[in-house]
VEXDREN-2710 file (C-alpha; in Angstrom, 1 decimal):
% VEXDREN-2710
k/r/px/py/pz
1/MET/2.8/19.6/-17.5
2/LEU/2.2/16.4/-19.0
3/GLN/1.1/15.4/-22.4
4/ILE/-0.4/12.2/-23.4
5/LYS/-0.7/11.8/-27.1
6/ASP/-2.1/9.1/-29.5
7/VAL/-1.4/6.1/-26.9
8/THR/-1.9/2.6/-27.7
9/TYR/-1.0/-0.2/-25.5
10/ARG/-1.6/-3.7/-25.5
11/VAL/-0.7/-6.4/-23.1
12/ALA/-1.2/-10.2/-23.7
13/GLY/-3.1/-9.8/-27.0
14/ARG/-5.3/-7.3/-24.9
15/THR/-5.3/-3.9/-25.9
16/LEU/-5.6/-1.6/-22.8
17/LEU/-5.1/2.0/-24.6
18/GLU/-6.5/2.8/-28.1
19/ASP/-5.6/6.4/-29.4
20/ALA/-5.6/8.0/-26.0
21/SER/-4.9/11.1/-25.6
22/ILE/-4.9/14.0/-22.5
23/ASP/-3.1/17.2/-21.5
24/VAL/-2.2/17.7/-17.3
25/PRO/-1.7/21.1/-16.9
26/GLY/0.8/22.1/-14.5
27/GLY/-0.5/23.0/-11.1
28/HIS/-3.9/20.6/-11.7
29/LYS/-5.2/18.0/-9.4
30/VAL/-6.4/15.1/-11.7
31/GLY/-8.3/11.9/-10.3
32/LEU/-8.2/9.1/-12.7
33/ILE/-10.5/6.8/-12.2
34/GLY/-12.7/3.7/-14.3
35/ARG/-13.3/0.2/-13.4
36/ASN/-11.3/-2.6/-12.4
37/GLY/-9.0/-3.6/-15.1
38/THR/-9.2/-0.8/-17.3
39/GLY/-5.2/-0.2/-17.4
40/LYS/-5.2/2.6/-14.7
41/SER/-2.3/1.4/-13.2
42/THR/-0.9/0.8/-16.7
43/LEU/-1.2/4.5/-17.7
44/LEU/0.6/5.7/-14.5
45/LYS/3.5/2.8/-15.5
46/LEU/3.6/4.2/-19.2
47/ILE/3.6/8.1/-17.9
48/THR/6.8/6.6/-14.6
49/GLY/8.4/4.7/-18.4
50/ASP/8.6/1.8/-16.6
51/ILE/6.9/0.9/-19.8
52/HIS/6.8/2.0/-23.6
53/PRO/3.3/2.5/-25.6
54/GLU/3.3/0.9/-28.9
55/GLY/2.4/4.0/-30.4
56/GLY/1.7/7.5/-30.0
57/SER/3.8/9.6/-27.1
58/ILE/4.2/10.7/-23.7
59/ARG/6.0/13.7/-22.9
60/LEU/6.6/15.6/-19.7
61/GLN/7.9/19.5/-19.0
62/ASN/11.9/20.1/-19.2
63/GLY/13.2/19.2/-15.8
64/ALA/9.8/17.7/-14.1
65/LYS/10.5/16.2/-10.6
66/LEU/8.0/13.1/-10.8
67/GLY/6.9/11.2/-7.6
68/VAL/5.6/7.5/-7.3
69/LEU/5.3/5.1/-4.8
70/PRO/8.5/2.6/-5.0
71/GLN/6.9/-1.1/-5.6
72/GLU/9.4/-2.2/-2.5
73/ALA/8.9/-0.2/0.7
74/PRO/11.5/0.9/3.2
75/GLY/13.1/-2.1/5.5
76/GLY/16.2/-0.7/6.8
77/PRO/17.8/0.1/9.7
78/GLU/17.0/3.6/9.4
79/SER/14.8/5.1/11.2
80/LEU/11.6/6.2/10.0
81/LEU/12.4/10.2/10.4
82/GLN/15.6/9.7/8.0
83/THR/14.3/7.4/5.5
84/VAL/12.0/10.0/4.5
85/LEU/14.1/13.1/4.8
86/ASP/16.7/10.7/2.4
87/ALA/13.8/11.2/0.0
88/ASP/14.8/14.1/-0.7
89/ILE/17.2/13.4/-2.7
90/GLU/18.9/16.8/-3.3
91/ARG/19.0/18.1/0.2
92/ARG/21.1/14.7/1.0
93/ASP/23.5/15.3/-1.6
94/LEU/24.0/18.6/-0.7
95/LEU/24.4/18.1/3.0
96/ILE/26.9/15.2/2.0
97/GLU/28.4/17.4/-0.4
98/ALA/28.7/20.4/2.4
99/GLU/30.8/18.1/4.8
100/THR/33.9/17.7/1.9
101/ALA/33.7/21.1/0.1
102/GLU/36.2/23.3/0.1
103/ASP/35.8/25.8/-2.6
104/PRO/34.5/28.8/-0.9
105/ASN/32.4/29.6/-3.8
106/ARG/31.0/26.0/-4.0
107/ILE/30.0/26.0/-0.2
108/ALA/28.4/29.6/-0.6
109/GLU/26.2/27.9/-3.3
110/ILE/25.7/25.2/-1.4
111/HIS/24.3/26.9/1.4
112/ILE/22.2/28.8/-1.0
113/ARG/20.6/26.3/-2.6
114/LEU/19.7/24.8/1.2
115/ALA/17.9/28.2/1.5
116/ASP/15.7/27.8/-1.2
117/ILE/14.6/24.9/-1.0
118/ASN/14.2/25.4/3.0
119/ALA/16.5/22.5/3.9
120/HIS/15.9/24.3/7.5
121/THR/12.4/23.2/8.1
122/ALA/13.3/19.8/6.3
123/GLU/13.3/17.7/9.8
124/SER/9.9/19.2/11.2
125/ARG/8.1/18.8/7.5
126/ALA/9.0/15.3/7.3
127/ALA/8.0/14.8/11.1
128/LYS/4.5/16.5/10.4
129/ILE/3.9/14.0/7.3
130/LEU/4.6/11.2/9.4
131/MET/2.7/12.4/12.2
132/GLY/-0.4/12.7/9.9
133/LEU/-0.2/9.5/8.8
134/GLY/0.1/7.9/12.0
135/PHE/4.0/7.4/13.5
136/ASP/4.1/9.6/17.1
137/HIS/7.7/11.0/18.2
138/GLU/9.0/7.8/19.7
139/ALA/7.4/5.7/16.8
140/GLN/9.4/8.0/14.6
141/ALA/12.2/7.1/15.5
142/ARG/12.4/3.2/15.1
143/PRO/13.8/1.4/12.4
144/CYS/11.9/0.8/9.4
145/SER/12.9/-2.7/10.1
146/SER/10.1/-3.4/13.2
147/TYR/7.1/-2.5/11.2
148/SER/5.6/-4.5/9.2
149/GLY/4.9/-4.1/5.5
150/GLY/1.4/-2.5/5.8
151/TRP/3.6/0.6/8.1
152/ARG/6.5/0.8/6.0
153/THR/4.2/1.4/3.0
154/ARG/2.6/4.6/4.9
155/VAL/6.5/4.9/5.7
156/ALA/7.0/5.4/1.6
157/LEU/3.9/7.3/1.0
158/ALA/5.4/9.7/3.6
159/ALA/8.9/9.8/2.0
160/THR/7.0/10.6/-1.9
161/LEU/5.2/13.2/-0.1
162/PHE/8.2/14.9/1.5
163/ALA/9.9/14.8/-1.4
164/GLU/7.5/17.5/-3.4
165/PRO/8.1/16.2/-7.0
166/ASP/6.7/18.1/-9.5
167/LEU/4.4/15.4/-10.8
168/LEU/2.8/13.3/-8.2
169/LEU/1.3/10.4/-9.0
170/LEU/-1.1/8.5/-6.4
171/ASP/-2.0/4.7/-7.3
172/GLU/-5.0/3.7/-4.4
173/PRO/-2.9/4.9/-1.2
174/SER/-6.0/5.1/1.3
175/ASN/-5.4/1.7/0.5
176/TYR/-2.7/1.2/2.5
177/LEU/-4.1/3.5/5.1
178/ASP/-7.1/3.7/8.4
179/LEU/-10.0/6.4/8.2
180/GLU/-7.6/8.9/10.0
181/ALA/-4.9/8.9/8.1
182/THR/-6.9/8.9/4.8
183/LEU/-8.7/12.0/6.3
184/TRP/-5.4/13.4/7.2
185/LEU/-4.3/12.6/3.2
186/GLU/-7.1/14.2/2.2
187/SER/-6.2/17.6/3.8
188/PHE/-2.5/17.6/2.7
189/LEU/-3.3/16.6/-0.9
190/ARG/-6.0/18.9/-1.4
191/ASN/-3.2/21.8/-0.3
192/TYR/-0.1/20.1/-2.5
193/PRO/0.9/23.0/-4.3
194/ARG/2.1/21.1/-7.8
195/THR/0.4/19.1/-10.0
196/LEU/-1.4/15.2/-8.7
197/ILE/-2.5/12.4/-10.6
198/ILE/-4.3/10.1/-8.3
199/VAL/-5.9/6.7/-9.5
200/SER/-8.8/6.3/-6.3
201/HIS/-11.8/4.7/-5.7
202/ASP/-12.9/7.0/-2.5
203/ARG/-15.7/9.6/-3.7
204/ASP/-14.7/11.5/-0.7
205/LEU/-10.9/11.7/-1.3
206/LEU/-12.1/12.9/-5.2
207/ASN/-14.9/14.8/-4.4
208/ASN/-12.7/17.1/-1.2
209/VAL/-9.4/17.1/-3.3
210/VAL/-9.4/16.8/-7.4
211/GLY/-10.8/19.2/-9.8
212/THR/-10.5/17.2/-12.7
213/ILE/-11.5/13.5/-13.9
214/VAL/-9.8/11.9/-16.2
215/HIS/-12.4/9.0/-16.9
216/LEU/-10.7/5.1/-18.6
217/GLU/-13.4/3.7/-20.7
218/GLN/-13.5/2.3/-24.2
219/LEU/-9.7/2.4/-24.1
220/LYS/-10.2/5.6/-24.5
221/LEU/-9.3/9.1/-21.9
222/VAL/-12.1/11.5/-21.2
223/LYS/-11.7/14.5/-19.4
224/TYR/-14.2/15.8/-17.0
225/THR/-14.0/19.3/-15.3
226/GLY/-14.9/19.1/-11.6
227/ASN/-14.9/16.6/-9.2
228/TYR/-16.2/13.5/-8.8
229/ASP/-19.8/14.0/-8.3
230/PHE/-20.2/16.6/-11.1
231/PHE/-18.1/13.7/-13.3
232/GLU/-21.2/11.7/-12.6
233/LYS/-23.7/13.7/-13.2
234/THR/-22.6/14.8/-16.2
235/ARG/-21.3/11.6/-17.3
236/ALA/-25.2/9.7/-17.0
237/GLU/-26.6/13.0/-18.6
238/ARG/-24.1/12.6/-21.7
239/LEU/-25.2/8.6/-21.4
240/ALA/-28.8/9.7/-21.7
241/LEU/-28.4/12.0/-24.3
242/ASP/-26.2/9.3/-26.6
243/ALA/-29.0/6.6/-26.0
244/ALA/-31.3/9.2/-27.2
245/MET/-28.9/10.0/-30.1
246/ALA/-28.5/6.2/-31.2
247/LYS/-32.5/5.5/-31.1
248/LYS/-32.7/8.0/-33.6
249/GLN/-30.4/7.1/-35.5
250/GLU/-31.5/3.6/-35.9
251/ALA/-34.8/5.2/-36.8
252/GLN/-33.5/7.5/-39.2
253/ARG/-31.0/4.0/-40.5
254/LYS/-34.6/1.6/-41.1
255/HIS/-35.8/4.5/-43.0
256/LEU/-33.2/5.1/-45.0
257/GLN/-32.4/1.3/-45.8
258/SER/-36.5/0.6/-46.2
259/PHE/-36.0/3.7/-49.1
260/VAL/-33.2/1.7/-50.7
261/ASP/-34.4/-1.8/-50.4
262/ARG/-37.8/-0.5/-52.1
263/PHE/-36.5/1.3/-54.7
264/ARG/-32.9/0.3/-55.6
265/ALA/-34.4/-1.9/-58.9
266/LYS/-36.6/1.0/-60.1
267/ALA/-34.7/2.6/-62.6
268/SER/-36.9/6.2/-62.0
269/LYS/-35.5/5.9/-57.8
270/ALA/-32.3/4.5/-58.5
271/ARG/-30.0/7.9/-58.3
272/GLN/-32.3/8.4/-54.8
273/ALA/-31.6/5.3/-54.0
274/GLN/-27.7/5.3/-54.4
275/SER/-27.5/8.8/-52.5
276/ARG/-29.5/7.0/-49.8
277/VAL/-26.7/4.1/-49.7
278/LYS/-24.3/6.8/-49.2
279/MET/-25.6/8.3/-46.5
280/LEU/-25.9/5.4/-45.2
281/GLU/-22.5/4.5/-45.3
282/LYS/-21.4/8.2/-44.3
283/MET/-23.2/7.3/-40.9
284/LYS/-21.0/7.2/-38.1
285/PRO/-22.7/4.5/-35.7
286/ILE/-23.5/6.8/-32.0
287/THR/-22.8/3.7/-29.3
288/SER/-24.2/4.1/-26.2
289/VAL/-21.8/3.1/-23.7
290/MET/-22.9/0.1/-21.9
291/GLU/-21.3/-1.1/-18.8
292/GLU/-18.9/-4.0/-19.1
293/TYR/-20.9/-6.0/-16.3
294/THR/-23.8/-5.4/-13.4
295/VAL/-23.2/-5.9/-9.8
296/ASN/-25.6/-7.2/-7.0
297/PHE/-24.7/-7.9/-3.8
298/THR/-27.4/-9.6/-2.7
299/PHE/-27.4/-10.9/0.8
300/PRO/-30.4/-13.4/1.5
301/SER/-32.2/-12.9/4.8
302/PRO/-31.3/-14.3/7.8
303/GLU/-33.8/-17.2/9.6
304/PRO/-35.0/-14.3/12.9
305/LEU/-33.6/-14.3/15.9
306/SER/-34.5/-12.8/18.9
307/SER/-32.2/-9.7/20.2
308/PRO/-29.6/-9.2/21.2
309/ILE/-27.8/-11.7/19.1
310/VAL/-24.2/-10.9/21.1
311/THR/-23.6/-9.8/24.4
312/MET/-20.3/-8.9/26.0
313/GLU/-20.2/-8.5/30.1
314/ALA/-16.6/-7.2/31.5
315/CYS/-15.2/-8.9/28.7
316/GLU/-11.2/-9.1/27.7
317/VAL/-9.1/-10.1/24.6
318/GLY/-5.8/-10.2/23.1
319/TYR/-3.1/-12.6/21.8
320/GLN/-0.9/-13.2/24.4
321/ALA/-2.0/-13.9/28.0
322/ASP/-2.1/-11.3/30.6
323/LEU/-1.6/-8.9/27.5
324/PRO/-5.3/-7.8/26.7
325/ILE/-5.4/-5.4/23.6
326/LEU/-8.7/-4.3/24.8
327/LYS/-10.9/-5.1/28.1
328/GLN/-13.7/-3.4/30.0
329/LEU/-16.5/-5.1/27.2
330/ASN/-19.7/-3.9/27.7
331/LEU/-21.6/-3.8/25.0
332/ARG/-24.5/-5.6/23.4
333/LEU/-25.8/-6.4/19.3
334/ASP/-28.6/-6.9/18.1
335/MET/-30.7/-8.1/14.7
336/GLU/-31.0/-3.9/13.4
337/ASP/-27.8/-2.8/14.4
338/ARG/-25.5/-1.5/11.9
339/ILE/-22.0/-0.6/13.6
340/ALA/-18.9/1.4/11.9
341/LEU/-15.6/1.0/14.3
342/LEU/-13.6/4.0/14.0
343/GLY/-10.1/4.5/15.8
344/PRO/-6.8/4.3/13.9
345/ASN/-5.5/1.4/12.8
346/GLY/-3.3/-0.8/15.9
347/ASN/-6.3/0.6/18.4
348/GLY/-7.8/-2.9/18.4
349/LYS/-11.0/-2.8/15.6
350/SER/-9.9/-6.4/13.6
351/THR/-9.1/-7.4/17.3
352/PHE/-12.6/-6.6/18.3
353/ALA/-13.7/-8.2/14.8
354/LYS/-11.9/-11.2/15.4
355/LEU/-13.5/-11.4/18.8
356/LEU/-17.1/-11.0/17.6
357/ALA/-16.6/-13.7/14.6
358/GLY/-15.2/-16.1/16.9
359/ARG/-11.2/-16.4/15.8
360/LEU/-10.5/-15.2/19.0
361/LYS/-11.5/-16.0/22.7
362/THR/-12.2/-14.1/25.2
363/GLN/-9.2/-13.9/27.9
364/ALA/-11.5/-12.8/31.1
365/GLY/-15.5/-11.6/31.2
366/GLN/-18.3/-13.1/29.8
367/LEU/-18.9/-13.4/26.2
368/ALA/-22.7/-14.5/24.7
369/LYS/-24.1/-15.5/21.5
370/SER/-27.4/-16.8/20.4
371/GLY/-26.8/-20.2/19.5
372/LYS/-28.5/-20.3/16.0
373/LEU/-26.2/-17.5/15.4
374/LYS/-24.4/-17.3/11.9
375/ILE/-21.7/-14.9/11.2
376/GLY/-20.1/-14.0/7.9
377/PHE/-16.7/-12.5/8.0
378/PHE/-14.9/-10.4/5.0
379/GLY/-11.2/-9.5/6.2
380/GLN/-8.6/-9.0/3.9
381/HIS/-6.6/-12.7/4.2
382/GLN/-9.8/-14.1/3.6
383/LEU/-8.9/-13.4/-0.4
384/ASP/-5.5/-14.9/0.3
385/ASP/-7.6/-18.3/1.6
386/LEU/-9.5/-18.5/-2.1
387/ARG/-8.0/-21.4/-4.0
388/VAL/-5.2/-19.9/-7.1
389/GLY/-5.6/-23.8/-8.9
390/GLU/-9.4/-23.2/-9.1
391/SER/-12.0/-21.1/-10.6
392/ALA/-15.1/-19.0/-9.2
393/TYR/-17.8/-21.6/-10.2
394/GLN/-15.6/-24.3/-8.8
395/HIS/-15.5/-22.7/-5.7
396/LEU/-19.4/-21.7/-6.0
397/ALA/-20.6/-25.0/-6.4
398/GLU/-18.3/-26.7/-4.2
399/LYS/-20.0/-24.3/-1.8
400/MET/-23.7/-24.7/-2.7
401/ALA/-23.6/-28.5/-3.8
402/PRO/-25.9/-30.4/-5.0
403/ALA/-27.3/-27.1/-6.8
404/SER/-27.1/-27.4/-10.4
405/GLU/-24.9/-25.1/-12.8
406/SER/-27.5/-22.8/-13.8
407/VAL/-28.2/-21.9/-10.2
408/VAL/-24.5/-21.5/-8.9
409/ARG/-24.0/-19.5/-12.5
410/SER/-27.2/-16.8/-11.8
411/LYS/-25.2/-16.9/-8.0
412/LEU/-22.0/-15.7/-9.4
413/GLY/-23.6/-13.3/-12.1
414/GLN/-25.3/-11.4/-9.3
415/PHE/-21.9/-10.8/-8.3
416/GLY/-20.2/-9.7/-11.7
417/PHE/-19.3/-12.8/-12.8
418/ASN/-20.3/-13.9/-16.4
419/LYS/-19.5/-17.3/-17.7
420/ASP/-16.0/-16.9/-19.1
421/LYS/-14.8/-14.8/-15.6
422/SER/-16.6/-17.1/-14.0
423/ASP/-14.3/-20.1/-15.3
424/VAL/-10.6/-18.2/-14.9
425/ASN/-8.6/-19.4/-12.2
426/VAL/-8.8/-17.2/-8.9
427/ALA/-4.7/-17.0/-9.7
428/GLN/-5.6/-14.6/-12.9
429/LEU/-8.4/-12.5/-11.2
430/SER/-8.1/-8.9/-10.0
431/GLY/-8.5/-7.7/-6.3
432/GLY/-11.5/-6.7/-6.9
433/GLU/-12.9/-10.0/-8.5
434/LYS/-11.5/-11.7/-5.7
435/ALA/-13.1/-9.4/-3.6
436/ARG/-17.0/-9.9/-5.1
437/LEU/-16.2/-13.8/-5.3
438/THR/-15.6/-13.8/-1.4
439/PHE/-18.7/-11.7/-0.8
440/CYS/-20.6/-14.0/-2.7
441/LEU/-19.2/-17.7/-1.2
442/LEU/-19.8/-15.8/2.4
443/SER/-23.6/-15.3/1.0
444/ILE/-24.2/-18.8/0.8
445/GLU/-24.8/-19.2/4.3
446/ALA/-27.3/-16.6/4.9
447/PRO/-25.1/-15.0/8.0
448/HIS/-27.3/-13.3/10.8
449/LEU/-24.1/-11.1/11.4
450/LEU/-22.0/-10.0/8.6
451/ILE/-18.2/-9.0/9.8
452/LEU/-16.8/-6.9/7.4
453/ASP/-12.8/-5.5/7.5
454/GLU/-12.2/-3.0/4.7
455/PRO/-14.5/-4.4/2.6
456/THR/-13.8/-1.8/-0.4
457/ASN/-10.0/-1.8/-0.6
458/HIS/-10.4/-3.6/-3.9
459/LEU/-13.5/-2.6/-5.2
460/ASP/-14.1/0.0/-7.5
461/VAL/-16.8/3.0/-7.1
462/ASP/-19.6/1.2/-8.8
463/ALA/-19.0/-2.1/-7.2
464/ARG/-19.0/0.4/-4.1
465/GLU/-22.4/1.6/-4.6
466/ALA/-23.7/-2.1/-5.3
467/LEU/-22.0/-2.7/-1.5
468/VAL/-24.2/-0.1/0.0
469/GLN/-27.2/-1.1/-1.6
470/GLY/-27.0/-4.6/-0.4
471/LEU/-26.3/-3.7/2.7
472/ASN/-28.9/-1.6/3.3
473/GLU/-31.2/-3.7/2.0
474/PHE/-29.6/-6.9/4.5
475/GLU/-32.1/-7.4/7.0
476/GLY/-29.2/-9.0/9.7
477/ALA/-26.9/-7.0/11.5
478/VAL/-23.7/-5.3/10.6
479/ILE/-20.0/-4.6/12.2
480/LEU/-17.8/-2.7/9.5
481/ILE/-14.5/-1.4/9.8
482/SER/-13.8/1.4/6.7
483/HIS/-11.2/4.0/6.0
484/ASP/-13.6/5.5/3.3
485/PRO/-16.3/7.6/5.1
486/HIS/-18.9/7.6/2.6
487/LEU/-19.8/4.0/2.7
488/VAL/-19.4/4.6/6.7
489/SER/-22.1/7.4/6.4
490/LEU/-24.7/5.6/4.3
491/VAL/-24.5/2.2/6.0
492/ALA/-23.6/2.7/9.8
493/ASP/-26.6/3.5/12.2
494/SER/-24.5/3.9/15.4
495/LEU/-20.5/4.9/15.6
496/TRP/-18.5/3.0/17.9
497/LEU/-14.5/4.3/18.8
498/VAL/-12.3/1.4/19.4
499/SER/-9.6/3.2/21.8
500/ASN/-7.9/3.5/24.7
501/GLY/-7.9/0.1/25.3
502/THR/-11.4/-0.3/25.0
503/VAL/-15.0/0.1/22.5
504/THR/-17.4/2.7/23.3
505/PRO/-20.3/4.4/21.8
506/TYR/-19.5/7.7/19.7
507/GLU/-22.1/9.8/19.8
508/GLY/-21.1/11.9/17.2
509/ASP/-21.3/11.2/13.8
510/ILE/-18.9/10.8/10.6
511/GLU/-18.6/14.6/10.1
512/ASP/-17.7/14.8/13.8
513/TYR/-14.9/12.7/13.9
514/LYS/-13.5/13.6/10.8
515/LYS/-13.5/17.3/12.1
516/GLN/-11.8/16.1/15.7
517/VAL/-9.2/13.9/14.1
518/LEU/-8.0/17.1/11.5
519/GLU/-8.4/19.0/14.6
520/GLN/-6.3/16.8/17.1
521/ALA/-3.9/16.8/13.7
522/LYS/-3.7/20.2/13.3
523/SER/-2.8/20.9/17.2
524/GLY/-0.1/18.6/17.3
525/GLY/-1.6/15.8/18.6
526/SER/0.2/12.3/18.6
527/GLY/-1.1/10.2/15.8
528/ASN/-4.9/10.6/14.6
529/THR/-6.5/9.2/18.0
530/PRO/-9.5/11.6/19.3
531/ASN/-9.1/10.7/23.0
532/ALA/-12.4/10.9/24.1
533/VAL/-16.4/10.1/23.0
534/GLY/-17.9/12.9/21.1
535/ALA/-20.1/13.8/23.6
536/ALA/-17.7/14.6/25.6
537/SER/-15.3/16.4/23.5
538/GLY/-18.2/18.5/23.0
539/ALA/-18.5/17.7/19.3
540/ALA/-22.5/18.4/19.2
541/PRO/-23.9/16.4/15.8
542/GLN/-25.4/19.4/13.3
543/LYS/-28.5/18.6/11.7
544/PRO/-30.1/17.4/9.4
545/ARG/-27.1/14.9/8.3
546/GLY/-26.6/11.7/6.3
547/ASN/-25.4/10.2/9.8
548/SER/-27.5/12.0/12.4
549/LYS/-29.8/9.8/14.7
550/GLU/-32.9/11.3/12.8
551/ALA/-31.4/9.9/9.3
552/ARG/-30.2/7.1/10.6
553/LYS/-33.3/5.9/12.3
554/ALA/-34.9/6.6/9.1
555/ARG/-33.1/4.0/7.3
556/ALA/-33.8/1.4/10.3
557/GLU/-37.6/1.9/9.9
558/LYS/-37.6/2.0/5.9
559/ARG/-35.8/-1.3/6.1
560/ALA/-37.9/-2.6/8.6
561/GLN/-41.1/-1.3/6.0
562/LEU/-39.5/-3.0/3.2
563/ALA/-38.7/-6.2/5.2
564/PRO/-41.6/-8.0/5.1
565/LYS/-42.2/-7.6/1.6
566/ARG/-38.7/-8.9/0.6
567/LYS/-39.3/-12.2/2.9
568/GLU/-42.6/-12.6/0.8
569/ILE/-40.8/-12.4/-2.8
570/GLN/-37.9/-14.5/-1.4
571/LYS/-40.5/-17.3/-0.2
572/LEU/-42.1/-16.9/-3.5
573/GLU/-38.5/-17.1/-5.3
574/LYS/-38.1/-20.4/-3.3
575/LYS/-41.6/-21.8/-4.4
576/VAL/-41.0/-21.2/-8.5
577/ALA/-37.5/-22.8/-8.1
578/SER/-39.5/-26.1/-6.8
579/LEU/-41.7/-25.6/-8.5
580/GLN/-39.6/-26.0/-11.8
581/ALA/-37.2/-28.8/-10.2
582/ASP/-40.4/-31.1/-10.1
583/ARG/-41.7/-30.2/-13.7
584/ASP/-38.1/-30.9/-14.6
585/LYS/-38.3/-34.5/-13.0
586/LEU/-41.9/-34.3/-14.7
587/GLU/-40.9/-33.9/-17.9
588/ALA/-38.1/-36.2/-17.5
589/LEU/-40.2/-38.7/-16.7
590/ILE/-42.2/-38.4/-19.5
591/ALA/-39.7/-37.9/-22.0
592/ASP/-38.4/-41.6/-20.8
593/PRO/-38.8/-44.0/-23.3
594/GLU/-39.8/-46.5/-20.8
595/THR/-42.5/-44.2/-19.5
596/TYR/-44.7/-45.7/-22.0
597/ASN/-44.1/-49.2/-21.5
598/LYS/-46.1/-49.4/-18.5
599/ASP/-50.0/-48.5/-18.9
600/ALA/-51.9/-45.6/-19.8
601/ALA/-53.3/-44.7/-16.5
602/TYR/-49.5/-44.5/-15.4
603/GLN/-48.8/-41.8/-18.4
604/ALA/-52.0/-40.0/-17.9
605/LYS/-51.3/-39.4/-14.3
606/LEU/-47.8/-37.8/-15.2
607/SER/-49.8/-36.0/-18.2
608/SER/-52.4/-35.0/-14.8
609/GLU/-49.3/-33.7/-12.7
610/LEU/-47.2/-31.6/-15.0
611/GLY/-50.8/-29.4/-16.1
612/GLN/-51.3/-29.0/-12.2
613/ILE/-47.7/-28.1/-11.6
614/LYS/-47.6/-25.6/-14.8
615/ALA/-50.5/-23.9/-14.0
616/ALA/-49.1/-23.6/-10.3
617/GLN/-45.9/-22.3/-11.3
618/GLU/-47.6/-19.3/-13.9
619/GLU/-50.0/-18.5/-10.4
620/THR/-46.9/-18.1/-8.7
621/GLU/-44.5/-16.9/-11.0
622/GLU/-47.5/-14.1/-11.6
623/THR/-47.9/-13.1/-8.1
624/TRP/-44.2/-13.0/-7.6
625/LEU/-44.0/-10.6/-10.3
626/MET/-46.3/-8.3/-8.5
627/ALA/-44.4/-8.5/-5.6
628/LEU/-41.5/-7.1/-7.2
629/GLU/-43.5/-4.3/-9.1
630/GLU/-44.7/-3.8/-5.4
631/LEU/-41.4/-3.1/-4.0
632/GLU/-40.2/-1.6/-6.3
633/GLN/-42.8/0.7/-6.1
634/MET/-42.5/1.1/-2.6
635/GLU/-38.6/1.6/-2.8
636/THR/-39.3/4.8/-5.3
637/GLU/-41.3/6.9/-3.0
638/MET/-39.2/6.3/-0.1
639/ALA/-36.1/8.0/-2.0
640/ALA/-38.5/10.7/-3.1
641/GLU/-39.5/11.1/0.5
END
């Protein structure tokens, strides 16, 4: 179906692909992965012919129909249903020709072809796809122009899927979707009868849809047979083997070089020395793949607060007076809560998040918050609020003032910004880099409550896993809105369903919810909205599961056990930093020529104080390192349980 051979491509002097090759047979489903900025979207553009390689070739099967999301989403007066139907150009043209054709033979050919492409079922197929993506029958009759950009992008996706191209190219399709539509898309793509190449960082999507992973790394395309989990396991084994081989080769290289250095000048050993020089020249280096950056989403422990930190009694909230979107909100939020909000887009998840964050006020009822409560809010609009003419360093230096440059850069480094990247203007950062910068900024305040609205849309797989770890180590409360079931299952201890104009606890787990969504979609329900709480629907949790009550309780208990040790480490870190600051001041005084114009007693006092601080610093650092080792041991023992 597709052959990519020795392709090289550069942009702005930077090489993205170099002699990269891959074959994709017809009917295969391929996941194209790689870290942000490695060139995945560029490769799709090379396949579509929007850009052309500097070297090599890309060949498609003759006559193959290519399908890709258009750059501009539809926004005309046509209905959603008609827009999707028009995506099948052959069917559309045949129907138009059938209205004017007069030649009996041609009329017969048209109707035979229409039958061959199942034109009589087109409307029901288009309606089913739109329904799966969240549009009920009433919505399908509305014009595209009446919808916002995000919803029109869904229409464009529906049209692309309906056209059933021979090679379907999708670039992060779930970024535009909620959890319910993502689950439907996963089911659709799993049964797609033609060839698929999908760029995605959604582990569940890759695990459940594709049978081949192509990893873009070190300018090459590396193919792995299997889903994402199998790729991750296989690659880890390969990296470990490469590292061992590289170590062994380096030892062999040193041995050969030592022989050459010792005996090159001796006539009796000259021939042997020369042979070893040739061996060194022929020895091809084994390079272990080193990670380009390491991300640690580190959220400082907030000051202790007694629970509840938020209570709601009969609250109502909306954007217009007397038109509440959510009402009868009777909920409480405690410091240890990890809650994921479920429900399709448009039901009020973001509205509820804005209410908690203080961006919306209640229209009725009572909402009480702890007086010292600090809230960190991550929403997609936060990325747009970054100042495009300033660098990541400038953003953080302002937020952390008067912290030193080294402290600021150390904080940026935790979120994957090296010195060069931290000095680049925000306008030149990728979506994933902007997201990481936003997380870095909101962590400075040490919030008690993190409210995260689709935090992973621009993060690659490694950054998503780092976010999971960071949230599980965070000692405050979390409210999560995400279309990523993997993230929800690993972070959330409780699920709340936003449906029918209110928010209620969901007694099942994420697997129950997924089943409920898919069953309702199969039964032809309008949209993807479960109508009731999991327990009321008869969906009983199956145990054990990663998000079962027992598992959620166990994760909460583990966090509680580790919390004292983490607090001890943070106190020690602050003490080390404070002692270093005092030491710097004293060393600056001692180095100041003015100091030596003063009496000897003053100079002796400075030296004595410096010695005491050095001793205290060494003792504190040793205690700190021991505490870190103890924490690591505790985490290892818990992981093994």
